[in-house]
C-alpha positions in Angstrom: -32.6 30.1 15.8 -30.2 31.3 13.0 -31.8 30.6 9.4 -29.2 29.7 6.9 -29.2 31.5 3.7 -28.5 29.7 0.3 -25.1 31.6 -0.1 -24.1 30.4 3.3 -24.8 26.9 2.8 -23.0 26.7 -0.6 -20.0 28.4 1.3 -19.9 25.4 3.8 -20.2 22.8 1.1 -17.2 24.0 -0.3 -15.2 24.3 2.6 -16.2 20.6 3.3 -15.0 19.4 -0.1 -11.6 21.6 0.5 -11.1 20.0 3.8 -11.9 16.6 2.5 -9.3 16.9 -0.5 -6.4 18.3 2.0 -7.1 15.2 4.2 -6.7 12.9 1.0 -3.7 15.1 0.1 -2.1 14.4 3.3 -3.1 10.8 3.7 -4.9 11.5 6.9 -7.8 9.9 5.3 -7.2 6.0 5.0 -8.2 5.6 1.3 -9.0 2.0 -0.1 -5.6 2.2 -1.8 -3.9 2.4 1.4 -4.4 -1.4 1.6 -2.3 -4.4 0.6 -4.3 -7.1 -1.8 -3.8 -10.0 0.4 -3.2 -13.5 -1.2 -2.2 -17.4 -0.3 0.0 -19.6 -2.0 -1.9 -22.6 -2.7 1.6 -24.6 -2.3 1.3 -23.5 1.2 -1.3 -26.3 1.9 1.3 -29.0 0.5 -0.5 -32.6 0.4 -3.5 -31.0 0.8 -4.0 -28.5 -1.8 -7.2 -29.9 -3.2 -9.4 -28.0 -0.3 -6.9 -24.8 -0.9 -9.2 -22.5 -2.6 -12.3 -23.3 -0.7 -10.7 -22.7 2.6 -9.0 -19.5 1.7 -12.2 -18.3 0.6 -13.8 -19.4 4.2 -11.1 -17.8 6.4 -11.9 -14.3 4.2 -9.2 -14.1 1.4 -9.8 -12.6 -1.8 -7.3 -13.4 -3.7 -4.7 -16.3 -4.6 -1.1 -17.0 -5.2 -1.4 -20.1 -8.2 1.4 -22.0 -10.5 0.7 -21.6 -14.3 -1.7 -23.5 -15.4 -0.9 -25.4 -18.6 -2.7 -24.1 -21.9 -5.4 -26.4 -22.3 -6.4 -25.8 -18.4 -6.5 -21.7 -18.2 -10.2 -21.8 -18.7 -11.0 -24.7 -16.4 -8.7 -22.8 -13.8 -10.3 -19.5 -14.4 -14.0 -21.1 -13.6 -12.9 -23.0 -10.4 -11.3 -19.8 -8.6 -14.7 -17.7 -9.6 -16.5 -20.9 -7.9 -14.2 -20.2 -5.2 -14.9 -16.4 -5.0 -11.0 -15.8 -5.7 -8.7 -13.8 -7.8 -5.4 -14.7 -8.9 -3.3 -12.0 -7.8 0.4 -13.7 -8.3 1.0 -16.6 -11.0 4.2 -18.6 -10.4 5.9 -19.2 -13.7 8.4 -22.0 -14.6 11.5 -22.4 -16.8 14.9 -23.4 -17.2 17.2 -20.2 -17.8 20.4 -22.0 -18.9 18.4 -23.1 -21.7 17.6 -20.6 -24.7 14.2 -21.5 -25.1 13.6 -20.0 -21.3 12.6 -16.9 -23.1 9.8 -18.1 -25.5 8.3 -20.1 -22.2 8.4 -17.2 -20.1 6.6 -14.9 -22.7 4.4 -17.8 -23.2 3.3 -17.9 -19.3 3.0 -14.2 -19.2 0.4 -14.3 -22.0 -1.4 -16.7 -19.9 -0.8 -14.2 -17.0 -2.6 -11.7 -19.1 -5.7 -13.7 -20.4 -6.3 -14.6 -16.4 -5.8 -10.8 -15.3 -2.8 -11.4 -13.6 0.0 -8.5 -13.6 2.7 -10.5 -11.9 4.5 -13.2 -12.4 6.8 -15.0 -10.0 10.1 -16.8 -10.7 12.4 -18.8 -8.8 15.6 -17.8 -11.1 18.7 -20.0 -10.7 21.6 -20.3 -13.2 21.6 -23.8 -13.2 25.6 -23.6 -14.3 25.1 -21.0 -17.1 27.2 -17.7 -16.7 24.9 -15.0 -15.2 25.5 -12.6 -18.0 23.9 -14.9 -20.5 20.9 -15.2 -17.4 20.7 -11.6 -17.3 20.1 -11.3 -21.1 17.6 -14.1 -20.9 15.8 -12.2 -18.0 15.9 -9.1 -20.1 14.6 -10.1 -22.9 12.1 -12.3 -21.3 10.8 -9.2 -19.6 10.5 -7.3 -22.7 8.1 -10.4 -23.8 6.3 -10.0 -20.4 5.9 -6.3 -21.3 3.9 -6.9 -24.4 1.2 -8.5 -21.9 1.4 -6.1 -19.0 3.4 -8.7 -17.0 6.1 -7.8 -14.5 8.4 -10.8 -13.6 9.1 -11.2 -10.2 12.3 -12.7 -8.9 12.3 -14.6 -6.0 14.5 -14.5 -2.9 16.7 -17.7 -3.9 20.3 -18.1 -4.5 22.3 -17.2 -6.9 20.9 -14.1 -8.3 18.7 -12.9 -5.5 20.4 -14.2 -2.2 20.2 -11.1 -0.3 19.3 -7.3 -0.7 22.9 -6.6 -1.7 22.8 -9.6 -4.7 18.8 -8.2 -5.7 20.4 -5.1 -6.5 23.5 -6.2 -8.3 20.9 -8.2 -10.4 18.2 -5.7 -10.9 21.2 -3.2 -12.1 22.4 -5.8 -14.4 19.1 -6.9 -15.7 18.0 -3.2 -16.2 14.6 -3.6 -17.4 11.3 -2.5 -15.7 9.3 -5.4 -16.3 12.2 -7.7 -14.1 11.8 -6.7 -10.5 11.7 -8.8 -7.0 9.9 -11.0 -5.0 10.8 -10.1 -1.4 10.5 -12.8 0.8 10.8 -12.3 4.6 11.9 -15.7 5.6 14.6 -16.6 2.9 16.8 -13.7 3.7 17.5 -15.4 7.4 17.7 -18.7 5.6 19.8 -18.2 2.9 22.3 -15.3 5.0 24.0 -15.1 8.1 23.9 -11.7 10.5 21.0 -9.7 9.0 17.3 -9.1 9.5 14.4 -9.1 6.6 13.8 -5.6 7.7 17.6 -4.8 6.7 17.9 -6.4 3.3 14.2 -5.1 2.4 15.8 -1.6 3.1 18.4 -2.3 0.3 16.1 -3.3 -2.2 12.4 -1.9 -1.6 12.6 0.4 -4.9 12.6 -2.7 -7.1 10.0 -5.0 -5.1 7.2 -5.9 -7.1 5.8 -8.7 -4.9 6.1 -9.5 -1.4 6.1 -12.9 0.1 5.3 -12.8 4.1 7.1 -16.1 5.3 8.2 -16.8 9.2 11.2 -18.3 10.0 13.3 -19.1 13.6 16.1 -16.7 11.8 18.6 -19.7 11.9 21.1 -20.1 8.9 19.8 -22.8 7.1 17.2 -23.9 9.4 14.2 -25.3 7.9 11.4 -23.6 10.4 9.0 -21.7 8.8 5.9 -21.7 11.2 2.8 -19.6 11.0 3.0 -16.1 10.8 3.7 -13.8 14.1 4.9 -17.2 15.3 8.8 -16.5 14.5 11.2 -14.5 14.5 10.4 -11.9 11.5 9.9 -8.6 12.7 6.2 -8.0 10.8 5.4 -5.1 12.1 8.7 -3.6 11.3 8.3 -4.9 7.7 4.7 -3.2 7.1 5.7 0.0 8.2 8.9 0.6 5.8 6.3 -0.8 2.9 4.4 2.0 4.1 6.7 4.8 4.3 7.9 3.8 1.0 4.6 3.8 -0.6 4.5 0.1 -1.8 1.0 -1.3 -1.6 1.5 -4.1 -4.1 0.5 -7.9 -4.1 1.5 -9.8 -0.3 1.4 -13.0 -0.3 1.5 -15.6 2.4 3.8 -18.7 2.5 3.9 -21.5 4.8 6.3 -24.2 4.9 6.2 -25.7 8.1 9.2 -27.4 10.3 11.4 -29.9 8.9 10.2 -33.2 10.4 7.1 -31.8 11.6 4.4 -34.0 10.1 0.8 -31.9 9.9 -2.7 -33.3 9.4 -4.7 -31.5 7.2 -6.8 -29.9 10.0 -3.3 -28.8 11.4 -2.1 -27.4 8.2 -5.5 -25.3 7.4 -5.0 -23.8 11.2 -1.5 -22.8 10.7 -2.6 -20.8 7.4 -6.0 -19.7 9.3 -4.1 -18.5 12.3 -1.5 -16.9 9.8 -4.2 -14.8 7.9 -5.6 -13.6 11.2 -2.2 -12.7 12.3 -1.4 -10.5 9.5 -4.7 -8.7 9.5 -4.5 -8.1 12.8 -1.1 -5.8 12.2 -2.1 -4.5 8.9 -4.8 -3.4 6.5 -5.7 -5.5 3.6 -8.4 -5.7 0.6 
């Protein structure tokens, strides 16, 4: 049997280290960073949201998307999340962009995000009758306020500022602030637009996406049909392939809104959410 000299062993160790470094650099070795943090919106539970946190924890989620708590409820909310072993990933902000007070309101909500350790604040941005130029300016100033707290404001895929990829790109260029970005909603694309897909629109705006909301849809214009993930028409494997190609590993949040006219029990609602989590975990890696 060959006897290994100390020099040989040292040389072999160096070769191993070099190989590992090269593998990591080439992406052949999947690191923990190559996985998306996965959360679910408490709003997905609708009227059954009282048990949402415990259910999310039970089905294997580590993160949650919650509405911004009132200032006097922040500490209680932090404790409630700790009790459920969930980390807040995205917080939903709320304001009226047609009013000048929106800038201060969003700044105060960004401060709450910072206190809770959250870097992303979702916002359904609507003009509500105000001129786009005025709203752009307010969002730019709100972005600057959010920047002071290390927070990115993520604009939802809603009319009239973020209806589709082209409109989102126009809005991003007009606001021109690094702390105002896009929340890309995979189902809202086909709900608000005809003759396109979530994949096609994501390609246009991927460089500005800060948060991704995965929601399924039957792909019919203005049809309120948002079933459990994997049972509609959204091409989720293609969505995640695109994210990976562009090295996006930011927040991914699940939203379940159901089908208009179909009333679900609490058990059915929780099953739809659990099935959605199971489906998405079967096609991609998550934290």
